[in-house]
Backbone as numpy.savetxt, mean C-alpha at the origin, in Angstrom:
# Nx Ny Nz CAx CAy CAz Cx Cy Cz
-26.06 -6.69 -6.62 -25.01 -7.06 -7.58 -25.03 -8.55 -7.83
-24.91 -8.92 -9.11 -24.88 -10.32 -9.49 -23.66 -11.02 -8.90
-23.86 -12.24 -8.41 -22.77 -12.99 -7.78 -21.62 -13.23 -8.75
-21.94 -13.52 -10.00 -20.90 -13.77 -10.99 -20.03 -12.52 -11.20
-20.68 -11.36 -11.22 -19.95 -10.12 -11.38 -19.05 -9.88 -10.17
-19.57 -10.15 -8.99 -18.78 -9.95 -7.77 -17.58 -10.90 -7.73
-17.78 -12.16 -8.13 -16.67 -13.11 -8.14 -15.58 -12.69 -9.13
-16.02 -12.14 -10.26 -15.04 -11.66 -11.24 -14.25 -10.49 -10.66
-14.95 -9.60 -9.95 -14.24 -8.47 -9.33 -13.32 -8.96 -8.22
-13.78 -9.95 -7.45 -12.97 -10.50 -6.36 -11.64 -11.02 -6.90
-11.69 -11.76 -8.01 -10.46 -12.28 -8.61 -9.56 -11.13 -9.07
-10.17 -10.10 -9.65 -9.39 -8.94 -10.10 -8.75 -8.22 -8.92
-9.51 -8.07 -7.83 -9.00 -7.39 -6.64 -7.84 -8.15 -6.01
-7.91 -9.47 -6.05 -6.82 -10.29 -5.49 -5.54 -10.07 -6.28
-5.67 -10.07 -7.61 -4.50 -9.84 -8.46 -3.93 -8.44 -8.21
-4.83 -7.46 -8.10 -4.42 -6.08 -7.84 -3.62 -5.98 -6.54
-4.09 -6.66 -5.49 -3.42 -6.59 -4.19 -2.12 -7.37 -4.16
-2.07 -8.49 -4.89 -0.87 -9.32 -4.90 0.26 -8.68 -5.70
-0.11 -7.83 -6.66 0.91 -7.20 -7.51 1.86 -6.37 -6.66
3.18 -6.53 -6.85 4.14 -5.77 -6.05 3.95 -4.27 -6.22
4.00 -3.57 -5.11 3.85 -2.12 -5.13 4.39 -1.55 -3.83
4.20 -0.26 -3.63 4.73 0.39 -2.44 4.09 -0.16 -1.16
2.79 -0.52 -1.22 2.13 -1.09 -0.05 2.71 -2.44 0.31
3.01 -3.25 -0.71 3.62 -4.56 -0.48 4.99 -4.41 0.16
5.78 -3.51 -0.38 7.12 -3.28 0.17 7.01 -2.81 1.62
6.07 -1.92 1.88 5.88 -1.40 3.23 5.53 -2.53 4.20
4.63 -3.42 3.79 4.19 -4.51 4.66 5.32 -5.50 4.94
6.04 -5.90 3.90 7.13 -6.86 4.08 8.24 -6.27 4.93
8.58 -5.03 4.65 9.64 -4.37 5.41 9.28 -4.26 6.89
8.06 -3.81 7.19 7.65 -3.67 8.58 7.53 -5.03 9.28
7.05 -6.05 8.54 6.92 -7.38 9.14 8.26 -7.93 9.58
9.27 -7.73 8.75 10.60 -8.24 9.10 11.26 -7.39 10.17
10.98 -6.11 10.15 11.67 -5.20 11.07 11.01 -5.15 12.45
9.68 -5.07 12.48 8.98 -4.82 13.74 8.11 -5.98 14.21
7.97 -7.03 13.41 7.16 -8.16 13.82 5.69 -8.02 13.44
4.95 -9.10 13.64 3.56 -9.16 13.19 2.67 -8.17 13.92
2.72 -8.17 15.25 1.77 -7.37 16.03 1.89 -5.88 15.74
3.09 -5.35 15.76 3.25 -3.91 15.54 2.94 -3.55 14.09
3.17 -4.48 13.16 2.90 -4.21 11.75 1.41 -4.11 11.45
0.56 -4.57 12.35 -0.89 -4.45 12.13 -1.29 -2.98 11.97
-0.60 -2.11 12.69 -0.90 -0.68 12.58 -0.63 -0.17 11.17
0.44 -0.66 10.55 0.76 -0.22 9.20 -0.25 -0.76 8.20
-0.74 -1.97 8.43 -1.76 -2.54 7.54 -3.04 -1.70 7.60
-3.42 -1.30 8.80 -4.62 -0.45 8.94 -4.39 0.89 8.25
-3.18 1.41 8.34 -2.87 2.66 7.67 -3.00 2.55 6.16
-2.52 1.43 5.61 -2.65 1.21 4.17 -4.12 1.20 3.75
-4.96 0.59 4.58 -6.38 0.50 4.24 -7.07 1.86 4.34
-6.61 2.70 5.25 -7.17 4.05 5.35 -6.86 4.83 4.07
-5.60 4.73 3.61 -5.23 5.40 2.37 -6.01 4.85 1.18
-6.16 3.54 1.11 -6.92 2.91 0.02 -8.39 3.30 0.08
-8.95 3.34 1.29 -10.36 3.72 1.46 -10.60 5.15 1.00
-9.63 6.03 1.26 -9.76 7.41 0.81 -9.84 7.48 -0.71
-9.02 6.68 -1.39 -9.06 6.64 -2.85 -10.40 6.10 -3.34
-10.92 5.09 -2.66 -12.21 4.50 -3.05 -13.33 5.53 -2.90
-13.27 6.30 -1.82 -14.29 7.34 -1.60 -14.19 8.40 -2.69
-12.96 8.79 -3.03 -12.78 9.77 -4.10 -13.40 9.29 -5.40
-13.14 8.03 -5.71 -13.69 7.47 -6.94 -15.21 7.42 -6.86
-15.72 7.06 -5.68 -17.17 6.94 -5.51 -17.90 8.26 -5.70
-17.30 9.35 -5.30 -17.98 10.65 -5.41 -17.61 11.36 -6.71
-16.81 10.71 -7.54 -16.50 11.28 -8.84 -15.23 12.08 -8.92
-14.56 12.31 -7.78 -13.33 13.10 -7.82 -12.18 12.31 -8.44
-12.28 10.98 -8.33 -11.24 10.15 -8.93 -11.14 10.37 -10.42
-12.29 10.48 -11.08 -12.28 10.72 -12.52 -11.64 12.06 -12.85
-11.89 13.05 -12.00 -11.30 14.37 -12.20 -9.78 14.31 -12.11
-9.28 13.60 -11.08 -7.83 13.47 -10.91 -7.23 12.70 -12.07
-7.94 11.64 -12.51 -7.43 10.82 -13.60 -7.33 11.61 -14.90
-8.22 12.59 -15.07 -8.25 13.36 -16.31 -7.46 14.67 -16.21
-7.09 15.06 -15.01 -6.37 16.31 -14.82 -4.88 16.03 -14.71
-4.13 16.48 -15.69 -2.68 16.26 -15.68 -2.04 16.96 -14.49
-2.54 18.14 -14.14 -1.96 18.90 -13.03 -2.16 18.19 -11.71
-3.41 17.76 -11.44 -3.70 17.07 -10.18 -2.92 15.77 -10.09
-2.87 15.03 -11.18 -2.13 13.77 -11.19 -0.65 14.02 -10.91
-0.09 15.02 -11.55 1.34 15.31 -11.40 1.69 15.72 -9.98
0.84 16.56 -9.35 1.10 16.99 -7.98 1.11 15.80 -7.03
0.07 14.96 -7.10 0.00 13.79 -6.22 1.15 12.83 -6.51
1.44 12.67 -7.80 2.51 11.75 -8.19 3.85 12.15 -7.58
4.21 13.44 -7.66 5.53 13.85 -7.19 5.61 13.89 -5.68
4.50 14.12 -5.01 4.50 13.98 -3.54 4.83 12.54 -3.18
4.19 11.61 -3.89 4.46 10.19 -3.65 5.89 9.81 -3.97
6.42 10.33 -5.08 7.80 10.03 -5.47 8.76 10.47 -4.39
8.61 11.70 -3.93 9.51 12.24 -2.90 9.41 11.45 -1.61
8.17 11.11 -1.22 7.97 10.39 0.04 8.58 8.99 -0.02
8.33 8.25 -1.11 8.85 6.89 -1.22 10.37 6.87 -1.29
10.95 7.80 -2.03 12.41 7.86 -2.10 12.99 8.22 -0.73
12.29 9.11 0.00 12.72 9.46 1.35 12.70 8.24 2.27
11.64 7.42 2.15 11.58 6.19 2.95 12.73 5.26 2.58
13.02 5.19 1.28 14.11 4.32 0.85 15.45 4.75 1.41
15.71 6.04 1.39 16.96 6.56 1.96 17.03 6.29 3.45
15.87 6.47 4.13 15.82 6.20 5.57 16.14 4.74 5.86
15.61 3.82 5.02 15.88 2.39 5.20 17.36 2.09 4.99
17.95 2.70 4.00 19.36 2.48 3.72 20.23 2.87 4.92
19.82 3.92 5.62 20.62 4.44 6.73 20.24 3.82 8.07
19.21 2.98 8.06 18.70 2.40 9.30 19.65 1.33 9.81
19.76 1.24 11.14 20.59 0.22 11.76 19.88 -1.12 11.68
20.63 -2.20 11.96 20.04 -3.54 11.93 18.83 -3.59 12.84
17.68 -3.90 12.28 16.42 -3.77 13.01 16.27 -4.78 14.13
16.86 -5.97 13.97 16.68 -7.01 14.98 17.79 -7.00 16.01
18.69 -6.08 15.88 19.75 -5.96 16.86 19.21 -5.34 18.13
19.41 -6.02 19.25 18.88 -5.53 20.52 19.68 -4.31 20.94
18.97 -3.20 21.09 19.64 -1.96 21.44 18.70 -1.16 22.33
18.96 -1.17 23.61 18.06 -0.52 24.55 18.14 0.99 24.48
19.23 1.49 23.87 19.37 2.94 23.75 18.57 3.52 22.60
18.11 2.64 21.70 17.38 3.10 20.52 15.89 3.17 20.83
15.27 4.32 20.61 13.85 4.47 20.90 13.02 3.61 19.95
12.05 2.83 20.47 11.22 1.99 19.62 10.29 2.83 18.75
9.98 2.28 17.59 9.05 2.96 16.69 7.63 2.66 17.14
6.81 3.68 17.26 5.45 3.50 17.74 4.53 3.01 16.63
3.45 2.36 17.04 2.45 1.92 16.08 1.81 3.10 15.37
1.67 4.23 16.06 1.08 5.41 15.44 1.95 5.92 14.29
3.25 5.86 14.48 4.15 6.32 13.42 4.04 5.40 12.20
4.01 4.09 12.45 3.86 3.14 11.35 2.53 3.33 10.63
1.49 3.64 11.41 0.16 3.88 10.83 0.20 5.09 9.91
0.74 6.20 10.40 0.80 7.43 9.59 1.66 7.22 8.34
2.76 6.51 8.51 3.65 6.25 7.38 2.93 5.46 6.29
2.17 4.43 6.71 1.46 3.59 5.75 0.33 4.35 5.06
-0.36 5.23 5.80 -1.42 6.04 5.19 -0.84 6.86 4.05
0.31 7.49 4.29 0.94 8.32 3.27 1.43 7.50 2.09
1.90 6.27 2.36 2.37 5.41 1.27 1.26 5.17 0.27
0.05 4.84 0.74 -1.07 4.60 -0.16 -1.71 5.89 -0.65
-1.73 6.88 0.21 -2.42 8.12 -0.13 -1.74 8.87 -1.27
-0.43 8.73 -1.36 0.31 9.47 -2.37 0.60 8.63 -3.62
-0.22 7.61 -3.82 -0.07 6.77 -5.01 -1.27 6.97 -5.93
-1.19 7.90 -6.90 -2.33 8.19 -7.77 -2.70 7.03 -8.68
-1.79 6.06 -8.84 -2.10 4.92 -9.68 -3.30 4.14 -9.14
-3.49 4.15 -7.82 -4.65 3.48 -7.24 -5.94 4.12 -7.71
-5.95 5.46 -7.75 -7.14 6.17 -8.21 -7.41 5.85 -9.67
-6.38 5.93 -10.49 -6.54 5.67 -11.92 -7.03 4.24 -12.14
-6.46 3.29 -11.39 -6.85 1.89 -11.52 -8.32 1.71 -11.15
-8.73 2.30 -10.04 -10.12 2.15 -9.58 -11.09 2.84 -10.53
-10.69 4.00 -11.06 -11.55 4.71 -12.01 -11.76 3.86 -13.25
-10.71 3.18 -13.70 -10.82 2.33 -14.89 -11.55 1.03 -14.60
-11.44 0.56 -13.35 -11.96 -0.77 -13.01 -13.42 -0.76 -12.59
-13.79 0.15 -11.71 -15.14 0.14 -11.15 -16.25 0.11 -12.20
-16.18 0.96 -13.23 -17.28 0.98 -14.21 -17.50 -0.36 -14.91
-16.45 -1.20 -14.97 -16.59 -2.48 -15.64 -17.46 -3.46 -14.86
-17.65 -3.20 -13.57 -18.38 -4.13 -12.72 -19.66 -3.53 -12.13
-20.00 -2.33 -12.56 -21.21 -1.67 -12.05 -22.32 -1.76 -13.11
-23.47 -2.24 -12.67 -24.63 -2.32 -13.55 -25.32 -0.96 -13.58
-25.38 -0.30 -14.74 -25.94 1.06 -14.82 -27.44 1.13 -14.52
-28.14 0.01 -14.69 -29.58 0.02 -14.47 -29.96 -0.31 -13.03
-28.95 -0.45 -12.16 -29.21 -0.74 -10.74 -28.65 0.39 -9.89
-29.14 0.57 -8.65 -28.61 1.62 -7.77 -27.10 1.50 -7.64
-26.40 2.62 -7.81 -24.94 2.58 -7.84 -24.30 2.56 -6.46
-24.91 3.24 -5.48 -24.29 3.32 -4.15 -24.07 1.95 -3.53
-25.08 1.05 -3.51 -24.82 -0.29 -2.95 -23.71 -1.03 -3.68
-23.66 -0.86 -5.00 -22.62 -1.54 -5.78 -21.24 -1.00 -5.44
-21.15 0.33 -5.31 -19.87 0.93 -4.95 -19.42 0.50 -3.56
-20.36 0.38 -2.64 -20.03 -0.09 -1.30 -19.50 -1.52 -1.33
-20.15 -2.37 -2.11 -19.72 -3.76 -2.22 -18.31 -3.84 -2.82
-18.09 -3.10 -3.90 -16.77 -3.12 -4.54 -15.70 -2.53 -3.63
-16.04 -1.44 -2.94 -15.08 -0.81 -2.05 -14.71 -1.69 -0.87
-15.72 -2.27 -0.23 -15.46 -3.15 0.92 -14.66 -4.37 0.48
-15.01 -4.93 -0.68 -14.28 -6.08 -1.20 -12.81 -5.73 -1.43
-12.56 -4.56 -1.99 -11.19 -4.13 -2.27 -10.37 -4.02 -0.98
-10.96 -3.40 0.03 -10.26 -3.20 1.30 -10.01 -4.52 2.01
-11.04 -5.38 2.07 -10.90 -6.67 2.76 -9.85 -7.54 2.08
-9.88 -7.59 0.75 -8.90 -8.39 0.02 -7.50 -7.87 0.26
-7.32 -6.56 0.15 -5.99 -5.98 0.34 -5.50 -6.20 1.76
-6.39 -6.11 2.74 -6.00 -6.35 4.13 -5.53 -7.79 4.32
-6.26 -8.74 3.73 -5.87 -10.15 3.86 -4.53 -10.43 3.20
-4.32 -9.84 2.04 -3.06 -10.04 1.33 -1.90 -9.44 2.12
-2.09 -8.23 2.65 -1.03 -7.60 3.43 -0.75 -8.37 4.72
-1.81 -8.92 5.33 -1.61 -9.77 6.51 -0.75 -10.98 6.15
-0.99 -11.55 4.97 -0.18 -12.68 4.53 1.27 -12.29 4.34
1.50 -11.14 3.73 2.88 -10.67 3.53 3.57 -10.42 4.87
2.86 -9.78 5.79 3.45 -9.47 7.10 3.74 -10.75 7.88
2.81 -11.70 7.84 3.01 -12.97 8.55 4.23 -13.70 8.03
4.35 -13.80 6.72 5.49 -14.48 6.11 6.79 -13.75 6.45
6.75 -12.44 6.35 7.96 -11.66 6.61 8.39 -11.75 8.08
7.42 -11.70 9.01 7.76 -11.76 10.43 8.32 -13.12 10.82
7.81 -14.18 10.19 8.35 -15.51 10.48 9.74 -15.69 9.89
9.94 -15.14 8.73 11.26 -15.21 8.12 12.28 -14.45 8.95
11.84 -13.35 9.55 12.75 -12.53 10.35 13.27 -13.29 11.56
12.50 -14.27 12.04 12.93 -15.05 13.20 14.19 -15.87 12.93
14.47 -16.14 11.67 15.66 -16.91 11.32 16.84 -16.03 10.95
16.61 -14.73 11.01 17.67 -13.80 10.61 18.06 -12.95 11.82
19.13 -13.31 12.47 19.56 -12.58 13.66 20.83 -11.77 13.44
21.47 -11.99 12.32 22.75 -11.32 12.07 22.52 -9.85 11.75
23.15 -8.94 12.50 23.04 -7.51 12.18 23.52 -7.22 10.75
24.52 -7.96 10.30 25.02 -7.75 8.94 23.94 -8.11 7.92
23.23 -9.23 8.16 22.16 -9.65 7.26 21.01 -8.65 7.27
20.66 -8.16 8.46 19.56 -7.19 8.56 19.94 -5.88 7.90
21.22 -5.51 8.01 21.67 -4.30 7.33 21.51 -4.43 5.82
21.85 -5.65 5.32 21.71 -5.89 3.88 20.24 -5.85 3.47
19.36 -6.43 4.31 17.93 -6.44 4.00 17.36 -5.02 4.02
17.83 -4.22 4.97 17.38 -2.82 5.01 17.74 -2.10 3.72
18.93 -2.40 3.19 19.33 -1.78 1.93 18.49 -2.30 0.76
18.14 -3.61 0.82 17.28 -4.18 -0.23 15.92 -3.49 -0.23
15.31 -3.39 0.98 13.99 -2.76 1.06 14.07 -1.27 0.76
15.17 -0.65 1.15 15.36 0.76 0.80 15.40 0.94 -0.71
16.11 0.03 -1.37 16.18 0.09 -2.83 14.81 -0.15 -3.46
14.01 -1.05 -2.84 12.67 -1.33 -3.37 11.76 -0.11 -3.23
11.86 0.59 -2.10 11.08 1.82 -1.92 11.49 2.85 -2.97
12.79 3.00 -3.17 13.28 3.96 -4.17 12.81 3.53 -5.56
12.82 2.21 -5.81 12.33 1.69 -7.08 10.85 2.00 -7.30
10.05 1.85 -6.24 8.63 2.18 -6.34 8.47 3.67 -6.65
9.30 4.49 -6.03 9.26 5.91 -6.31 9.62 6.23 -7.75
10.62 5.50 -8.27 11.03 5.71 -9.65 9.92 5.30 -10.63
9.26 4.16 -10.32 8.15 3.71 -11.16 7.01 4.73 -11.13
6.75 5.25 -9.94 5.69 6.26 -9.80 6.03 7.52 -10.58
7.33 7.86 -10.61 7.75 9.05 -11.34 7.54 8.90 -12.84
7.55 7.65 -13.32 7.36 7.41 -14.76 5.90 7.25 -15.14
5.01 7.31 -14.14 3.57 7.13 -14.41 3.05 8.29 -15.23
2.08 7.99 -16.06 1.46 9.02 -16.89 -0.01 9.10 -16.58
-0.57 10.29 -16.57 -1.99 10.49 -16.29 -2.81 9.90 -17.43
């Protein structure tokens, strides 16, 4: 792959990852609630979900989903229900930074699974990749190496961006000790999850 083409894709991938979405909300919320170290599991989960979409696009199934109204609708509404469910859960959640020994801690495995589902049930990623990849692939060159380069670049960029969001959020959380403030933040993030679900519900194949 030509370096100029890769740099152009790199810039596009950075914009794609920086754009607010359900993955961004998930990373910021977990960073503030559970801290940097535990949130690493959720970042890995997001990348697993994203990698699955990249593989689908690579083998041609992404195009099928993008063109099939039924497949798009099924995935879309699973995502809508899941994101709204997360939002409601956040709204009802107690102040996350409040020390409470009676409350069972959330495991990294749970955060990982939650993040996988957040990305996995977002068909917009598939549609975006289906529309984007062909613009940066040279048809006269072997496609598999190019797809690998684009896929790895997408995952690495998204991981770095999510690490930045989690780092910022975890540091900000250190200045917020009031249970009342954390309760308000939980409602804000809950509303953002519900908002992401609403946006996903309005998506069109």
